[in-house]
N, C-alpha and C positions, 0 to 999 in steps of 0.2 A: 503493500499500499504506500502512494506517495507520502512524504513527510513534508510539512509546510517547513521552508528555509526561514532564519531569523533575517530578515531584510525590511527595507523601508516598503518595498513592494511586495504584492503576493506572489510568490514564486514558488515552487516545489520540486523536492528531488525525486525523481521519479526513475524506475526501472526502466530496462531498454524494451522489456514487453510492455509497461505502461505507455511509453512513448510511440511504440508501434501502434497499438490499440487508438490512441489519443489521434494520429496521421490519418486515421480512415476517416473521411466524408463521404456521406452520402451523395448522389446523384444532383438532389434537390438542394443540397447546401453548396454545391460546387456552382450550380445556377445562381443561386442568390449570391453568392461572392461575385461572380461574373457580372451580375445585374450592379452590384453596389460600385465595382470598379468603373462599369460603363457609365453610371449617376454621374460619378464624381469626375470622369474624363470631360462627358458633356459640360458638367457645372466649369471645370476649369477652362475649356475652350470659349465658353460664353462669359468670361469674367470681363464686365466693363474696364474701361482704362480712362480714368480720369487725369487730365495731364495735371491738375491742380494737386492731385493725390496720388502720386506714383506708388509710395509707400503701400497703401492699403491693395492697391494691385499685386503688388510683390509678396505680401501676407496672404491673400487669398490663395493667390498661385502655389505658394509653396505648401497652404494648407491640404489643397485637393490633391498636390503631388504627392504629400505625404500619405493620405488616404490611398491612392494609387499603389503605393510602394508596399505599404504594410499589407494590404490585400492582395496584391501580386505575391508578395514572400509568403503570406499565409498559404494561398492557391498553388504555388510551386512547390510545397513541401508536403502536400498531402498524397496519401495512397489510396488509390480509387478502390471503393467496395464493391 
């Protein structure tokens, strides 16, 4: 059974068997993650650019890039069920 690690963030010490079981995603979960990636990509492409507030554009672009990267990492590390 996985044990909680004493860190600021919730983390677990998991066995190889537990990691393998956790990496299995159902086809519906894969479709959901792909949809979330697509939603974030569409929002990223439609961020308005205000010449008077470029910083806002950069922040929003980084936010959506982070979502896409995190979800893609999750999707690329799964094992099909």
